[in-house]
C-alpha positions in Angstrom: 142.0 -230.5 111.9 145.7 -230.2 113.7 148.6 -231.8 112.2 149.6 -235.2 113.6 146.2 -235.3 116.0 143.5 -237.6 115.2 139.8 -237.0 115.9 137.5 -240.1 116.9 134.6 -240.6 119.6 134.7 -237.1 120.9 138.4 -236.7 121.4 141.3 -235.2 119.6 144.3 -237.6 120.6 147.8 -238.0 120.0 151.0 -240.0 121.2 154.4 -238.6 121.7 157.2 -240.4 122.2 160.5 -239.3 124.1 164.1 -240.7 124.5 163.4 -241.2 128.3 161.1 -240.8 131.1 162.6 -237.5 132.2 162.1 -235.8 128.6 158.4 -237.1 128.6 157.6 -235.6 132.4 159.3 -232.2 130.9 157.0 -232.3 128.2 154.0 -232.9 130.3 155.4 -229.7 132.6 155.3 -227.4 129.7 151.9 -228.3 128.2 150.8 -228.4 132.1 151.6 -224.5 131.6 149.6 -224.0 128.5 146.8 -226.0 129.8 146.7 -223.5 132.6 147.0 -220.5 130.1 144.3 -221.5 128.0 142.1 -222.6 130.9 141.7 -226.1 129.1 143.1 -229.1 130.7 144.1 -232.5 129.1 143.2 -236.1 129.9 146.6 -237.6 129.6 148.7 -240.8 130.6 152.4 -241.4 130.7 154.0 -244.7 130.6 158.1 -244.0 130.7 158.6 -242.2 127.8 155.4 -242.0 126.2 152.6 -239.5 126.6 149.0 -239.9 125.3 146.9 -236.7 125.4 143.1 -236.8 124.7 141.4 -233.4 124.4 137.9 -232.9 124.7 135.5 -230.0 126.0 133.7 -231.6 128.9 131.0 -229.2 129.3 130.4 -229.5 125.4 130.6 -233.0 125.5 132.5 -233.1 122.1 135.7 -231.5 120.6 135.5 -227.8 120.1 137.7 -224.9 119.2 139.3 -224.8 122.6 140.8 -228.4 122.0 142.2 -227.1 118.7 143.6 -224.3 120.2 145.6 -226.5 122.7 146.5 -228.9 120.2 148.0 -226.6 118.2 150.1 -224.9 120.9 151.2 -228.2 122.1 152.2 -229.0 118.5 154.8 -226.1 118.8 156.5 -227.5 122.0 157.8 -230.6 119.8 
């Protein structure tokens, strides 16, 4: 398990909260660069200062090491 992430129903999930929309968007931009680097892209949602991220390996139909790798990398951003 990765710190602060929850595995449920085939996803590894976490919600992040920031001071405002600009900080949330900047975080999403940093995550986008990580995702491209790892060639593994999140399902996510942003509403104002909150970002919800749900990771799964679509071709495997479940959570795999790719999801844990990206979750660990995302944790290093906050």
